[in-house]
C-alpha positions as a Markdown table, in Angstrom:
| # | Residue | x | y | z |
|---|---|---|---|---|
| 1 | Met | -38.2 | 27.0 | 5.8 |
| 2 | Lys | -34.2 | 28.2 | 4.9 |
| 3 | Ser | -33.2 | 25.7 | 7.4 |
| 4 | Lys | -34.6 | 23.1 | 5.6 |
| 5 | Asn | -34.4 | 24.2 | 2.2 |
| 6 | Lys | -30.4 | 24.2 | 2.5 |
| 7 | Ile | -30.5 | 20.6 | 3.9 |
| 8 | Tyr | -32.4 | 19.3 | 1.0 |
| 9 | Ser | -29.6 | 21.0 | -1.3 |
| 10 | Phe | -26.5 | 19.6 | 0.2 |
| 11 | Phe | -28.2 | 16.2 | 0.0 |
| 12 | Leu | -28.9 | 16.8 | -3.6 |
| 13 | Leu | -25.6 | 18.0 | -4.1 |
| 14 | Ala | -24.0 | 15.2 | -2.1 |
| 15 | Leu | -26.2 | 12.5 | -4.3 |
| 16 | Ser | -24.8 | 14.4 | -7.4 |
| 17 | Ile | -21.6 | 13.6 | -6.1 |
| 18 | Ile | -21.6 | 10.2 | -5.2 |
| 19 | Thr | -23.6 | 9.3 | -8.5 |
| 20 | Leu | -20.7 | 10.8 | -10.6 |
| 21 | Ile | -18.3 | 8.8 | -8.4 |
| 22 | Ser | -20.1 | 5.8 | -9.5 |
| 23 | Leu | -19.8 | 6.8 | -12.8 |
| 24 | Ile | -15.6 | 7.0 | -13.1 |
| 25 | Pro | -14.1 | 3.8 | -14.4 |
| 26 | Thr | -12.8 | 1.9 | -11.6 |
| 27 | Ala | -9.4 | 1.2 | -13.8 |
| 28 | Leu | -9.2 | 5.2 | -13.8 |
| 29 | Val | -10.2 | 5.2 | -9.9 |
| 30 | Lys | -7.2 | 2.9 | -9.2 |
| 31 | Gly | -4.8 | 4.8 | -11.7 |
| 32 | Asn | -4.3 | 1.7 | -14.0 |
| 33 | Ala | -5.7 | 4.4 | -17.0 |
| 34 | Leu | -3.0 | 7.1 | -15.9 |
| 35 | Gly | -0.2 | 4.2 | -15.9 |
| 36 | Asp | 0.8 | 4.3 | -11.9 |
| 37 | Ser | -0.9 | 1.7 | -10.7 |
| 38 | Lys | 1.8 | -1.1 | -9.5 |
| 39 | Phe | 1.9 | -4.7 | -9.9 |
| 40 | Glu | 0.7 | -6.3 | -7.0 |
| 41 | Leu | 1.3 | -10.3 | -5.9 |
| 42 | Arg | -1.9 | -11.8 | -5.9 |
| 43 | Pro | -3.3 | -14.1 | -3.5 |
| 44 | Leu | -3.2 | -17.8 | -4.7 |
| 45 | Pro | -6.7 | -19.4 | -5.6 |
| 46 | Tyr | -6.7 | -22.1 | -2.9 |
| 47 | Ala | -4.7 | -22.3 | 0.8 |
| 48 | Tyr | -1.3 | -23.5 | 0.7 |
| 49 | Asp | -1.9 | -26.9 | 1.5 |
| 50 | Ala | -4.9 | -27.4 | -1.0 |
| 51 | Leu | -2.5 | -29.1 | -3.7 |
| 52 | Glu | -1.0 | -31.8 | -1.0 |
| 53 | Pro | 0.1 | -34.8 | -0.8 |
| 54 | Tyr | 1.4 | -34.1 | -4.7 |
| 55 | Ile | 2.8 | -30.2 | -4.2 |
| 56 | Asp | 3.6 | -29.7 | -0.3 |
| 57 | Lys | 2.3 | -26.5 | 1.9 |
| 58 | Glu | 6.0 | -25.8 | 2.4 |
| 59 | Thr | 6.9 | -25.5 | -1.8 |
| 60 | Met | 3.7 | -23.1 | -2.1 |
| 61 | Thr | 4.2 | -21.0 | 0.6 |
| 62 | Ile | 7.7 | -20.2 | -0.5 |
| 63 | His | 7.7 | -20.6 | -4.4 |
| 64 | His | 4.6 | -17.6 | -3.9 |
| 65 | Asp | 5.2 | -15.6 | -1.2 |
| 66 | Lys | 9.4 | -15.4 | -1.7 |
| 67 | His | 10.0 | -16.2 | -5.4 |
| 68 | Gln | 6.9 | -15.0 | -7.0 |
| 69 | Lys | 6.7 | -11.9 | -4.7 |
| 70 | Ala | 10.7 | -11.1 | -6.0 |
| 71 | Tyr | 9.2 | -11.2 | -9.7 |
| 72 | Val | 6.7 | -8.6 | -8.5 |
| 73 | Asp | 9.2 | -6.3 | -6.7 |
| 74 | Asn | 11.7 | -6.5 | -9.1 |
| 75 | Leu | 9.0 | -5.8 | -11.9 |
| 76 | Asn | 8.2 | -2.6 | -10.4 |
| 77 | Lys | 11.6 | -1.3 | -9.7 |
| 78 | Ala | 12.5 | -2.0 | -13.0 |
| 79 | Ile | 9.2 | -0.3 | -14.5 |
| 80 | Ala | 9.4 | 3.0 | -12.2 |
| 81 | Lys | 11.6 | 5.0 | -14.7 |
| 82 | Tyr | 9.3 | 4.0 | -17.2 |
| 83 | Pro | 6.1 | 4.6 | -15.5 |
| 84 | Glu | 3.9 | 4.9 | -18.4 |
| 85 | Leu | 4.6 | 0.9 | -19.1 |
| 86 | Tyr | 2.2 | 0.5 | -16.5 |
| 87 | Ser | -1.0 | 1.1 | -18.7 |
| 88 | Lys | 0.2 | -1.7 | -21.4 |
| 89 | Gly | -0.8 | -3.8 | -18.4 |
| 90 | Leu | 1.2 | -7.6 | -18.1 |
| 91 | Glu | 0.3 | -9.0 | -21.0 |
| 92 | Gly | 0.8 | -6.1 | -23.4 |
| 93 | Ile | 4.5 | -5.6 | -22.2 |
| 94 | Leu | 4.9 | -9.1 | -22.9 |
| 95 | Arg | 3.3 | -9.5 | -25.7 |
| 96 | Asp | 5.4 | -5.9 | -27.4 |
| 97 | Leu | 8.6 | -6.4 | -25.6 |
| 98 | Asp | 10.5 | -4.4 | -28.4 |
| 99 | Ser | 8.7 | -1.3 | -26.8 |
| 100 | Val | 10.3 | -1.4 | -23.5 |
| 101 | Pro | 13.4 | 0.8 | -23.3 |
| 102 | Asp | 16.6 | -1.3 | -23.7 |
| 103 | Asp | 18.4 | -0.5 | -20.3 |
| 104 | Ile | 15.4 | -2.3 | -18.7 |
| 105 | Arg | 14.2 | -5.0 | -21.3 |
| 106 | Glu | 16.1 | -7.8 | -20.0 |
| 107 | Thr | 15.1 | -7.3 | -16.6 |
| 108 | Val | 11.2 | -6.5 | -17.3 |
| 109 | Arg | 11.1 | -9.8 | -20.0 |
| 110 | Asn | 12.6 | -11.8 | -16.9 |
| 111 | Asn | 10.0 | -10.4 | -14.3 |
| 112 | Ala | 7.3 | -10.0 | -16.2 |
| 113 | Gly | 7.6 | -13.3 | -17.4 |
| 114 | Gly | 7.8 | -14.4 | -14.3 |
| 115 | Val | 4.5 | -12.9 | -13.0 |
| 116 | Tyr | 2.8 | -14.1 | -15.6 |
| 117 | Asn | 3.7 | -17.3 | -15.9 |
| 118 | His | 3.4 | -17.7 | -11.9 |
| 119 | Glu | -0.1 | -16.1 | -12.3 |
| 120 | Phe | -1.2 | -18.6 | -14.8 |
| 121 | Phe | 0.3 | -21.7 | -13.3 |
| 122 | Trp | -1.5 | -21.2 | -10.4 |
| 123 | Thr | -4.7 | -21.4 | -12.4 |
| 124 | Ile | -4.1 | -24.1 | -14.0 |
| 125 | Met | -3.7 | -26.3 | -10.8 |
| 126 | Ser | -6.4 | -27.5 | -8.4 |
| 127 | Pro | -7.2 | -29.5 | -5.0 |
| 128 | Lys | -10.1 | -30.9 | -7.8 |
| 129 | Lys | -9.8 | -34.3 | -7.9 |
| 130 | Asp | -9.9 | -37.0 | -10.7 |
| 131 | Gln | -9.9 | -34.4 | -13.9 |
| 132 | Thr | -9.1 | -35.0 | -17.3 |
| 133 | Pro | -9.1 | -33.0 | -20.5 |
| 134 | Lys | -12.9 | -33.3 | -22.1 |
| 135 | Gly | -14.3 | -31.8 | -25.0 |
| 136 | Asp | -12.9 | -29.5 | -27.6 |
| 137 | Leu | -9.8 | -29.4 | -25.5 |
| 138 | Leu | -9.7 | -33.4 | -25.7 |
| 139 | Asp | -10.4 | -33.3 | -29.4 |
| 140 | Ala | -7.7 | -31.6 | -30.6 |
| 141 | Ile | -5.4 | -33.3 | -28.2 |
| 142 | Asn | -6.1 | -36.4 | -29.9 |
| 143 | Arg | -5.8 | -34.6 | -33.3 |
| 144 | Asp | -2.7 | -33.1 | -32.9 |
| 145 | Phe | -1.0 | -36.2 | -30.9 |
| 146 | Glu | -3.1 | -38.8 | -31.6 |
| 147 | Ser | -4.0 | -39.6 | -28.4 |
| 148 | Tyr | -3.9 | -38.4 | -24.7 |
| 149 | Asp | -1.3 | -41.2 | -23.3 |
| 150 | Asn | 0.8 | -39.9 | -26.4 |
| 151 | Phe | 0.4 | -36.2 | -25.2 |
| 152 | Lys | 1.6 | -37.0 | -21.5 |
| 153 | Asn | 4.2 | -38.9 | -22.7 |
| 154 | Gln | 5.7 | -35.9 | -25.0 |
| 155 | Phe | 5.0 | -33.2 | -22.6 |
| 156 | Lys | 6.8 | -34.8 | -20.0 |
| 157 | Glu | 9.9 | -35.0 | -22.4 |
| 158 | Ala | 10.1 | -31.5 | -22.9 |
| 159 | Ala | 9.6 | -30.8 | -19.1 |
| 160 | Leu | 12.3 | -33.5 | -18.8 |
| 161 | Asn | 14.7 | -32.2 | -21.4 |
| 162 | Arg | 14.4 | -28.5 | -20.3 |
| 163 | Phe | 18.3 | -27.9 | -19.1 |
| 164 | Gly | 18.2 | -25.8 | -16.5 |
| 165 | Ser | 15.4 | -23.8 | -15.6 |
| 166 | Gly | 12.3 | -23.1 | -17.3 |
| 167 | Trp | 8.9 | -24.6 | -18.4 |
| 168 | Ala | 7.3 | -26.5 | -20.7 |
| 169 | Trp | 3.9 | -25.6 | -22.1 |
| 170 | Leu | 0.7 | -27.2 | -24.0 |
| 171 | Val | 0.3 | -23.9 | -26.4 |
| 172 | Ser | -1.9 | -23.3 | -29.2 |
| 173 | Asn | -1.7 | -20.8 | -32.2 |
| 174 | Ser | -4.8 | -18.6 | -33.2 |
| 175 | Asp | -6.0 | -21.8 | -35.2 |
| 176 | Gly | -6.4 | -23.8 | -32.5 |
| 177 | Lys | -3.3 | -26.1 | -33.2 |
| 178 | Leu | -1.8 | -27.5 | -30.3 |
| 179 | Ser | 1.7 | -28.3 | -29.7 |
| 180 | Ile | 4.7 | -28.8 | -27.0 |
| 181 | Ile | 7.4 | -26.3 | -26.5 |
| 182 | Ser | 9.4 | -25.6 | -23.4 |
| 183 | Thr | 11.0 | -22.3 | -22.6 |
| 184 | Pro | 14.1 | -21.2 | -20.7 |
| 185 | Asn | 14.2 | -19.2 | -17.6 |
| 186 | Gln | 10.6 | -16.8 | -17.3 |
| 187 | Asp | 10.1 | -16.5 | -20.9 |
| 188 | Ser | 6.6 | -16.9 | -22.0 |
| 189 | Pro | 4.8 | -18.4 | -24.8 |
| 190 | Ile | 2.8 | -15.1 | -25.2 |
| 191 | Ser | 6.0 | -13.5 | -26.2 |
| 192 | Thr | 5.9 | -15.3 | -29.5 |
| 193 | Gly | 2.0 | -15.1 | -30.1 |
| 194 | Leu | 1.2 | -18.6 | -28.8 |
| 195 | Ile | -1.6 | -19.3 | -26.1 |
| 196 | Pro | -0.9 | -21.4 | -23.4 |
| 197 | Ile | -3.3 | -23.8 | -22.2 |
| 198 | Ile | -1.2 | -25.6 | -19.4 |
| 199 | Gly | 2.4 | -25.2 | -18.5 |
| 200 | Ile | 4.5 | -26.7 | -15.5 |
| 201 | Asp | 7.2 | -25.2 | -13.6 |
| 202 | Val | 10.6 | -27.1 | -13.6 |
| 203 | Trp | 12.5 | -24.8 | -11.7 |
| 204 | Glu | 14.0 | -26.6 | -8.8 |
| 205 | His | 12.0 | -24.6 | -6.2 |
| 206 | Ala | 9.0 | -25.6 | -8.1 |
| 207 | Tyr | 9.5 | -29.4 | -6.5 |
| 208 | Tyr | 12.8 | -29.5 | -4.7 |
| 209 | Leu | 11.6 | -29.4 | -1.2 |
| 210 | Lys | 9.6 | -32.5 | -1.7 |
| 211 | Tyr | 11.4 | -34.5 | -4.7 |
| 212 | Gln | 14.8 | -33.1 | -4.7 |
| 213 | Asn | 16.4 | -34.1 | -7.5 |
| 214 | Arg | 13.9 | -36.3 | -8.8 |
| 215 | Arg | 12.0 | -34.2 | -11.5 |
| 216 | Ser | 10.6 | -37.1 | -13.6 |
| 217 | Glu | 8.3 | -37.6 | -10.1 |
| 218 | Tyr | 7.3 | -34.2 | -9.5 |
| 219 | Ile | 5.9 | -34.6 | -13.2 |
| 220 | Asp | 4.1 | -37.4 | -12.8 |
| 221 | Asn | 2.4 | -36.2 | -9.5 |
| 222 | Trp | 1.3 | -33.0 | -11.1 |
| 223 | Trp | -0.8 | -34.5 | -13.5 |
| 224 | Asn | -3.3 | -35.1 | -10.4 |
| 225 | Val | -3.5 | -31.3 | -10.1 |
| 226 | Val | -3.7 | -30.1 | -13.5 |
| 227 | Asn | -7.4 | -28.0 | -13.6 |
| 228 | Trp | -8.2 | -29.4 | -16.8 |
| 229 | Glu | -11.6 | -27.2 | -16.5 |
| 230 | Gln | -9.5 | -23.7 | -16.6 |
| 231 | Ala | -7.2 | -25.5 | -19.1 |
| 232 | Glu | -10.5 | -26.4 | -21.2 |
| 233 | Asn | -11.1 | -22.4 | -20.7 |
| 234 | Asn | -7.9 | -21.3 | -21.9 |
| 235 | Tyr | -8.6 | -23.2 | -25.1 |
| 236 | Ser | -12.1 | -22.3 | -25.8 |
| 237 | Asn | -11.4 | -18.3 | -25.5 |
| 238 | Lys | -8.4 | -18.3 | -27.1 |
| 239 | Lys | -7.9 | -15.5 | -29.5 |
């Protein structure tokens, strides 16, 4: 009888421990709340060849596995001196760059932007065919640019005129007004309080293997893979 009681007591103890562990927030288990969880390279949301023929498999592989990985690695290396920054998260860091210590601020700005911009970029593209803007986002485009065609022309102009490396963005302010901007290098709209709706990477590594110096052709073909469903979500969830 004593043996059975001991087994039963042990079972209750084990069950209590499991229950307590299940109540601990996931973020705390992973260390995010303690500020010691490093940024990681997230996988693409689709296969490397999913955007063919508009964006080739080799470009996607190098772009994600080499270029974005370098941004992740360099960001972790910089923040290693100030691990408390991890608790702010990627967006928190970019929204408050002035709080980043001076000696790593420029490195963090470039590499945190590189990580964030690319994570956004992958989500704003999709292999799903024949997507077009709809709903509230289309209404806002027609309101602020007079027509979808006018918007596309202005967006392409911003992407073409971005000298050197950078991005072109459709952004919203907190009131839902849309505008088109371009940013140099890996600067992100969220650092200036704007909400990105769609964005195109016009660094040469995003298109050169397939298009060489034909940035205009790359932009024209990119419209075929824009994920307008995600863009609508971005606009609907603006804060």
